[in-house]
N, C-alpha and C positions, 0 to 999 in steps of 0.2 A: 797752672794746675796745682803746683806746690802750695801757692798762697791759698787757693780754695780749700785744699786739704787741711792746711793748718787752721783756717777759719772754722771749718767744720768740726775739727777736733776740739777747738776751744769752746764752740757752742755746745757740743755734747757734754763736755766736762763740767759745764756750769750747773750748779744745783738749782732745780726749778723752784719758782716762788711758792710760798705757802698757799696763797689764794688759788693758784693753778692746781696744786695738788688737791686742795679741798674740792674744787669743781670737778676734777676728774674722778675722785672717789665718790662724790655724790651722784654723778652721772652713771657710774658703773652700778651703784646700788639700785638706783631707779630702774635701770634696764634689767637688772637681775631679779629684783623682788618687786612685784606689782602691788602687794599689799602686806599687811602684818602677818596674815596667815602664811603667805608664801615665804616670809622671812623666818618664821618660827617653825612651821610645819610643812615643809615641802613634800611633794608627791614621792612616795617611796617606790622602790623596785628598780631592777637593773634596766637601764635604758640610756641610749645616747642622748635622749632629750631631757633626762632628769636633771634638775637644777640643784646646786648645793645649798644647804641651809646656812644660817648665819655663822654657826660654829665652824662648819667645814670651810666656809669662805675665809674666815679669819686665819685658820690654820694654813689654808692654801697660800694666802699672801704673806704670812709670816715665813713660810718655807721659801717663798720667792725672794723675800728680803734677805734671808740668811745666805742664800746662794749668791745673790748679787753682792753682798758685803764681802763674802769670801773671794769672789772673782775680782772685786775692786782692790782688795789688799794684794792679791797675787800680781795683778797688773801694775799697781803702783811700785811694788818692789822690783819687778822685772824690767820696768820701763827704762831707767837710766842705762842699764847694761845693754839693753836692746838698741838704744839710740847709738851708743858707742860702737857696738858691733856693726850696726847699719852704716855708720859713717866710714868705718874701715873698709867695708865691702864696696861702698860707693867709690872710694878712691881706687880700689883695685879694678873695679868695672870701668872707670874712666881710662885708666892706663891700658886696659885690655882693649877698649874700644878704639883707641888711637892705633894700636898695633894692627887690629883687625881691619881698620880702614885702609892701612898701607897694603896689607895682604890682599884685600879685595881688588885693588887696582892691579896688583900683580897677577892675580888669578884671572881677572877679566882679560888681560892681554894674552895669557897662555890659552884661555878658552877660545879666544878669537882665532889664534894660530891653529889650534886643533880643529876647529870647525872648517877652516879653509882647507886644511890638509884632508879632512874626511870628505869634503865635497869634491875635491879634485880626484881623490882616489876612487870615489863612488862612480864617477863618470865612466870608468872602465868596466863596471859590472854589466853582465849580460842582461839582467832583468830590468835595467833602466832606472832602478831606485837607488838613491844614495844611502849610505850607511846611516846617516842621520835620520832619514825617513823610516828606515827599518827599526832603528832604536826607538823612535817615537811610537811606532805601531806596537812594538813589544811592551813599551812602557804603559801604553793605554790598556793593553790586554792584562798586564800585571795589575794595574789599578782596578780593572773590573773583577779580576779574580780575588784581589784583596777585599773589595767591597762585598763580593759574594760570600767570602769567608766571614766577614763581619755580620752580614745578614744572617748567615747560618747560625752564628754564635748568638745573635739576638733572638732568633726564633727558638733556638734551643733553650735559652733562658726563659722565654715566654712560656714554652710548653712545659718546662720543668716546674715553673711556679704554678701553672695551671694544674699539673698532675699532683703537686703537693697539696694544693687547695682541695682537690677532690679525693685525695687518698684517705681511705677510712681510718688509717692510723693517726691522721691529723684531726680526727673528729672526736677526740675524747677530752672532756666528758660529753661535749656536744659539738655539732658541726661549726659552731661559732668559734671554736678553738682554731680553725683553719683561716680565720680572717686575716692574721698577720701576713700569711703568704699571699692572700689576694691583694692586700694593700701594697705589697712589693710589686706585684704584677701591675696594679693600677698606676703606681708611681713610674714604673718603667714605660708604660704606654704614654703617660703624660710627657715624659722626657722625649720620647720619640716624636710626639706631636709638636713639641717645642723646637725640635731641630730639623725635622723633615717635613716636606709638604704632605698634606693629608691624602692627596690623590695617589701617592706611591703605593705599589702593591704590598710592600712589606708592612706599611702602616695599616692598610686595610685588613691584612691577614691577622696582624697582632690584635687589632680591635675586635675582630670576629672571634678570636680565641678568648679574649677577655669576656665578651658578652656571653659566649657559650658557657664559660666557666661560672659566671654569676648565675645564669639561668639554671645550670645543673645544680649548683649549691642551693638555690631557691627551691628547685624541684625536690631535692633530697629532704630539705627541712619541711616542705609542704607535705611530703609523704609521711614524715614522722607525725605531723599534725593529724593527717587522715587516719593513720593507725591509732592515734589516741582518740580520735572521734568515733571510731568503730565501737570502742568500749562504752561510749555514751549512747549508742543507738542511732547516731546521725546517719542519714538525713531525716529519720523519723522524729517525731516530737520528743524533745529532751526534757526529762524531769530531773534537773540537775541535783536537786536535794536528795534524790534516791541513789545517786552514783557514789561508789566507794571513794574514800579519801585518796587512795593511791591513784585511781583512775583520774580523779579530778586534778591531782597534782601533775600527773603526766600531761594531761590536756593543757593545763594552764602554762606549764613550762614551754611546751611546744608552741603555744600561741604567742607567748611573750618573746620567745627566741626569734620567731618570724618577724615580729614587729621590730626587734632590735636589728635584725638583718636589714629591714627596710630603712630604718633610721641611718644605719651605716651606709647604705646605698645612696641615700639623699646627701649624706656628707661627702662621699667620694665622687659621685657622679653629678651632683647638683639635682635640683628638683625639675626634671624635664616632664612636666605634666601635659598631657594631650589637651587640645583645645575643645574637644567635644566629648560629651558624657557617654556616647554610645560605643566607645572603643573597648570597654570592659576592663579598664585599669582601675585599681583601687588598693586597699590594704591587702598585703600578702596573705595573711591568714584567712581573710574572708574570701579571697579569690580561690584559695585551696578548698574551703568548705563548700563553695558553689559547684565544684567539679562533679560530685556524685549526683547532685540535683540535676545538673545538665545532662549527665549520662542517662538518667531515668527519663528525663523529658524527651530526649532524642529517641529512646527506645519506644516510648508510648506514642509520640506525636510526629515523629519524622521517620519512622520505620514501617514495618509491615503489620503492626498491631491494628486491631479494629478501631482503636481510639484515634487513629490518624485519618480523620475525615475532613475533606475540604468544606463540607457544608456545615460543620460544627466547630468553627474556630473558637467558639466560646469555651469549649472543653479545655483547650490549651491555656487560654487566659485564666480560666478558673483554677487550673493546676498551679500556676505561678502565684495567684492571689492566695491560694491555700497555704503555699509555702511561707509567704510573708506573714500570714495570720498565725500559723501554727508555731513559728519560731520567734515571734516578736517578744514574748515574755522572756525566753532564755537569752535572746540577744540584748534586750534593753536592760536587763539586770546584770547577769553574770559576765557576759562578754563585754558589755559596755564598761564595767569596772576594770577588766583586764586592760582594755585599751587606754583608759584614763591613767592607770598606774604606769603605763609604758610611755606616757607623754603625749598621747593622742586624745586628750580630754575634750577637744573641740569637735571631734568627729562623732556624729550620731550613727551608731552602729546599725540601727534598723534601716536608716536611709542608705547607708553604705551597702548593706546586704541587698536592698531593693534595687539600687543602681546596678549592681553586678549581675542581677537576674535579667535585666533588660536585653543584653545581647543575645540571650537564648531565644527570646521571642522574636527579636529582629531577624535573626538568622532563619527562623521558620517563615516569617512573613516575606522576606526577600527571596526565598526559594520557592514560595508557593504562589505569590501574587502574579508573576509573569504568566503562569498558566491559567489565571483567572481573568485576564484582560478581555478574553473573548466570551466571557460568561458574566454579563453585567450584574445579574442577581447575586451570584456568589461573591463577586468583587465587592459589591455594595455591602453585603452582609459582613464580609471580613473586615472591611474598613470601619464599619459601624461598630463592630465588636471591639476593634482597636481603640476607637474613641471612648467607648464605655469603659474599657480597661484603664485608660488614662485618667478618666474621672474618678474611678474607684481608687487608684493609687494616690491621687491628690487628696481625696477625702480621707485616706488612711494616714495622712500626716507626712507624706514624703516631702523632704526639703533638699533641693539640689545643692544649696549653699552650705549644707551641713555635712557634705561628703568630703573625702580626702582630695578629690579631684579639684574642688573649688575652695579648699581651706584658705582663709585669709585672702580671698580673691572675689571680686564682684562677678555676679553672673546674671544673665537674663532669665526671665521666668522659664520654667521647664516647658518645652514644647510638646512633650509626650512622644510616644512611639508613632502616633499619627503624623506628627510634624516631620519625622525622619522619612517615613515611607512616601509621604505625599510630595517630597522633593525629588523623588525619582522621576526620570523622564516619562512624561505623559500619563503617569499613573493617576494623578489627580484629575486630569482632563477626562480620562476614560471613566473614572468613577462618577464625575459630574454628569457626563453624558448618560450613563446608565441610570442615575437618579432622576434626571430630567425625563428620560424616556418612560421610566416607571410612573413618575408623577403625572405625565401627560396621559398615559394609559388609564390611570386611576380617574383623572378628571373626565375623560371620555366615558368611562363606565358610569360614573356618577351622573353625568348629564343625560346619558342614554337610558338610564334605568326607568322602568314604568312608574316607579315611586318617586322619581326625582323631584316632582313639584307638589308632592303631597304635604299638606300642612300638618305639623306635629304640635301638640299641646304640651308635650313633656319637655322639661328643662332640667338638665343634669346639674350636678353640683359645680362642675367646671364652668357652667354657663350662667351662674347666678348673677354675675356681674353685668349681664346684658340689661338693656333698658326695661323698665317696668312694663310687663304685659306683652313684650315682644316675642312673638312666636317665630318659628323657623320652618322653612321647607326642608325636606330630607336632603336635597342636594346642597342647600346653603350650609346646613350643619356638617355635612360630609366634606364640603370644600374647606370650611374653616378648620375642621379636624385634620385634613390633609396638609394644609399649610403649617399647622402647629406640629404635626408629625415630622415634616421636613426640618422645621426649626430645631426640634429635639435631636435630629440626626447630625446637624452640623454645628450647633451651638458650642460644643466643647472644643472645636478646632482651635489650634493655638494662635492663628494669625488672621488679621482682617483680609489678607490677600486670598485666603481660602474661604472665608465666610461670605464675602461680598458676591462672588460668582453664584453661590446658591441663591442668594436673595434676588439678584438681578436676572439670572437666566432661568430660574425655576419658580420661585414663589410669586414674584410680581407678575410674570407672564400668566401663571395660573389664575391669579386674581383678575387680570385683564381679559383673559379668554372667557372666564365665567361672566364678567360684566358684558362682554360682546355678545354672549349667548342670550343674556336677558335683554340687552338693548335690541338685538335682532328680533326677538319675540314682540317687543313693543312696536318696532317698525312694521312687522307683519300685521299686528293688531290695528295699527293706524290705517294700513292699506285696505284692510278688509271690513273694518267696522263702519257702520252707517253713521256713527257719531262723529266721524272725522271725514272731511271732504277730501277724498283722494281719487284720482283717476288711474293710478298705477296698478296694474293687475299683479297678482301674486298669490302665494299660498302660505298659510301659517304652518310652520314645520310641525309635523306630527298629526296634522288634521286631515290627511287624505290617506286612503288605503287603496291598494291596487284593485281597480275594477269596482270600487265602491264610492259613491258620491256622498259627501257629507255637507250638510247645509252650514256654510260659514257664518251665516247670520246668527245661528243658535250658539256658535262658539264665541262670538264677539259682542253679543248683546245680552241684556237681562242679567240674571244672577251669574250665569256662566262666564259672561264677558268680564263682569266686575271681579269675579273670583280669580280669573287669569291675571288681571292687573294687580290684585292684592298679593298673589303668589310672587309676581315679579317684584313688587315693592318689598315684601317680607324677605325674599332671597337677597335682594340688594342690601337692605337695611341690616340684616343679620351679619353679613360679611363686613359691612362698613363699621358696625359696632365692634366686631372683632378686631379690625385694623386699628381702631382708636385705642383699644386696650393694648394691643401689641406695641403701638407707637410710644406708649408710656412705660413699657417694660424696660428694665435696666439694660437688658441685652441689646435691644434695638437702639436705645439711647446711646450706648457706647459705640455701636456701629456708626451712627450718624456723627458722633464726635470724632471718632478715629478717622472717618472718611474726610471730614472737614479739615483735618490736620495733615492728611497724606496727599502731597502733590502728585506723586507717581500714580496712585490709584485714580485720582481725579482725571488725569490726562488719559489714562487707560479707558475709563468709562464715560468720557465726556460726551460721546454720541448716544448714550442710552437715553431713550425718550421717557422711560418710566422713572428715572432718577431726578429728584428735584433740582432745578437749575441753581438754587442757592448753594447746594452741597457741591456743585461742580465749579463754583466760582472761587473768588479769593476767600481765604480763611477769615479775614476781617469782616466780610460781608455776611457771614453765616449767622442767622438768627438762632439763638439757643433753642427756640421752640420748633425749629425745622426738623422734620422726621423723614425717614426714608420712604414713608407711605404717602407723602403729601400729594403727589401727582395722581395716584390711583384713588386716594381718598376723595379728592376733588371730583373725579369722574363718577365715583359711586354716589357722592352727594348729589351731583347733577342728575344721575339716573333715578334716584329715589324721588327727587322733586318732580321729575318728568312723569313718573308713575303716579304720584299724587295728583298732578294736574290732569292726567288722563282719567283717573277715577272720578275726579270732579266733573270732567267733561261728559263721561258716560252717564253719570247720575243725572246731571242737569239736562242733557240733551234728551234722554229718554223720558224724564219727567215732563219737560217742556213740550215734547211731542204729544204726550197724552193730554196735556193741558191746553193744547192749541185750540181745539173746538170749543172748550169751555170758555175761553177768553173772548169768544165772539158773542157772548150773551149780552143782554141789555141790562143797564144799571139804573134805569129811570123808573123803577117800580113806584107807583103812586101809593099814598098812605092807605087807601082802601083795599089794595090787593093783599092777598095772603103771602107770607114769606115763602119763597121758592125753596123746594127741597134741593139738596146737592145733586148736581147732574152726574150722570154716569161717567162723563169725561173727567170731572173733578175726582170722583171716587177712584177711577183708574189711575189718575196721576198720583193721588195720595197713596194708593196701593204700591205703585212702582217706587215712589219716594220712600215709603216705609220699609219695603223689602230691601232696598239698597242700604238704608241707614242701619237696619238690623244686621245686615251682612258685615258692614265695616266695623260696627261696634262689637260684634262677636269675634272678629278676627284681628283687628289692628289694635295697637297700643292706645290707651286713653288720650294721650297728648296728640297723636296723629288723628284720631277720630275727631277731636275738638277742632283741629285745624281744617280738616276736610269739611266738617259740618259748617263751619263759618263760611268757607268758600262756596259751598253748595247753596246755602241759604242766601248768600249775597247774589249769586247768579239767579236763583229762582225768584227772589223778591224783586230784583231788578227787572226780570222778564215780566212778571205780573204788573209791575209799575209801568213799564214801557208799552206792553201790549194790551193790558186790561184797563189801566187808568188813563195814561196820556193819549194812547192811540186806540181807545176802545170804540166799539160800535155805537155807543151812545154816551151821553153825559150822565152824571149821577144826580139822583135825588137824595134827599136825606135818608130815605129807607133803602135806597140802593147802596149807600155808604154803609148802612147797617149790615147788609148782606156781605159786603166786602169784609167788614170787621169780623163777622162770624166765620168767614172762610179762613181769615188769618188765624183765628183762634183754633180752627180745626188743624191748620198746618202745624201750629205749635203743639197741640195735643198729640198729633201723630209723631212729631219729632221727639217729644218726651217719652211717649210709649215705646218707640223704636229704640231709642238710645239707652234709656234707663231700665230696660227690662233684661239687659244682657248680664252675663256673669261678672262683668266689670262695672256694674251700675254704681256701686259705692264709690269707686274711684272716679268714674265719669261724672257723678253728681257734684264732686268737689272741683272738677276741672271745667266741665262744659256748662256754659250758661245758655239755656234753651231760648230765652226771650231776647237776649241782646242782639243776635243777628237779624231778628225780625223788627227791631225797634224803628227803623226807617219807615218801613211799610205801615207799621202801627201808627206812627205819627201822622202819616198822610191820611190813614183811615179816620183819625180823630177829626181832621178838618172836613172830610167828606160827610161826616154824620152830624155836623153842627146844625142845630135847629134854626129854621127861618123865622119863627115867631119869637115872642118875648120869653125869656127864661131867666129866673132869678138865681138859680144855683149853678149855671154853666154859662160858658161863652156862647154868644149867638153868631149866626152867619154874618149878620150886618156888622157886628163888632170886628169880626175877622176881616171883612172887606175894608173897614176903616183902618185897621192896623196895617194891612198889607200895602195900602197906598198912602200911609202916613210916614212920619219920621221914624228913626231908629229906636227912639225911646219907647214909642208906642208898640213897636214890634217886640221889643224885649219884654214889656209888660204882658203882652199877649202870649208869648212863648212860656212865660213863667206861670200864667194862670192855667193854660191848657196842658202844661207839662210836656211840651214838644221842643224841638230844636231845629227850626227852619229859618233859612234866610229869606229876604224879601222876594227874590225871584222865584224860589221854590213855592213859597206861600201863594204868590199871585198865580203861578201856573196851575196849582191844585184848585184854587178857588174858581178858576175859569172852567174847570171840569164839572162844576155844579150848574144845573140848569138855571138856577136863580141868579147867577152872576151877571151883573149889568155892565161889566167893563170888559 
């Protein structure tokens, strides 16, 4: 041990190297002064946090050097004498130790004899205890009494220091003058903690006294600040420039004193900052200034006043927002400057003020919501207003990381008041159930309305993004608006765990239920319509009345039937278009991305059939284009395709039924006979065809009309080809072919008249080609009208026969001359329908 001590003394006595001194000086300057301004112009004002400027720093270390030099001289001068005295004392101690060792053995022998005598004597005592045991008991009792006396002395000292700290005579010129007494109290408590276990009652009592003392000192200074605030008119809007100089000085001193007290507390107690922002801790002066606002709030919104209404939570939220707005100018300018001068320049006072207002609202919500759980409408309205308040605060510039609670500390994004209350047991689930019940009720009202399937021509500004010319039924527009309304209500929620249940349990089921309603109507239509071969009996919902018979054929055929299919198509397409727009919205893109990255939520919703399987799989398998609507979108897309096919079916079946008798006509008219006038059956078919085309062109978007028109003409032209040309009642003469060509012309004219006379004719004209779908039938009619005799300007029937049974080169020349596109088999089959064909 002596060698170590000598080594340590030698090490300390050595002069440090110049490079080490340089490094230490430079490190100290870097940590003390961040830039040139901090070196030359430090923040002024009394504060524990205020740094010294360069001049003060030099004087500080020069004084340190002077004191150290003086101490070194004194130590060097006294050291030889001290060494000599120490050596003499050491010799005396060695001699004394030898004597004491001899005495110890002697005393031990005597003590053993005494113990033996006491034990022997004690056996004769009537109580059965030896004198030694009695002495031990008394000794223990004496120790306890001495300990109690020491405790009493310590408690007396603790209480005396507490009383001195809070004694008004110690508060001159300000309560900060009492801080030396509190420091003594704090040091005493720290010594107790260092020597005694913290669970001892004495330590707990001393700590409690210390905490009460600090709180009382803080309350006293807070009251001084509130007295100063009264002269400013607080908590009303403060026009600081109109306040007298004396009142402003009083306020500023009280404000800075509280900040000095807080800085002192941070130094003495350490920075014990709570982990969550909702506890209501912050800068001492701002906490004090919040008190009158809190009292007024409780009086108006938590008392017996008429403003305390459970159906008007927005009044309470508006009151707090008004406080933030009214005081932001005063806080951001004058109060912010006071905080900066006191060393809290990194704190945004407006955000700090906002943060300390949150517990006021949280106390209201936590006391009120338990009574609203059995009232879904009020609960939903209250939580929605909470979400709206959170959004307003965020838009107002609130920054959690600029508050004292998170100074120099990383923090997660602010979750809002909604994030706090939704964590309470089953509150979120009850709100979700209420919202779902309300949404389902709205959907039922929408579908059950007499105007549900009425087609509207109006397109609002919000719907301008829909496809060109796309109209909507009343129910489709309302369902789309309902889904968007639900999105608005839950979009500001702080976490995906709250957003996803709304999407999966409310929005997607609404879209699925509406799709099922439309699909069920199409099923009923197929069951009852004569255009679809079905033997299953049933009734189309809404088409029967109690005691009244309604002819189902009138509802599923003709214009009425087609209109029902168009309503189903428009309803489905409108919602489908809305989903495609939502899928590209940033909000739903973020939901899909967050879900893909969240394993816990994937596992939780893995059984949901409306959620795309890619989003439930591995994160590496997720396609960036995958959206949360993919499953429902695919079903709606299938439904619109089905409605289109059914419209085509109705148009073609009804047209072909009217055309059936006409196609039994003979096509072998001789040259001498007059051209036949169109039959009534053909006119009926053309009328039906025209009526249906006019209906779809007036109702459906141009692109859809073009698609349906092509499919309808394909069906009808194929029907005419199969029933009238290939399987007709007679073969064709040249003039019979001319009759067919005239009929085709009539079909085209009716098509043009029906399609291009609608309000969208300009758009349709650029999209729909009237002639192209009829091209196949026109090519065939060109073959059937070929002349049998010689002709100089056109192809003859004989040339056609030669080309049909010749090589490919001849066929190609024939197609080019006649302007058709037929293969050999088709050309041969058509030529055989001429009466002149010899093969």
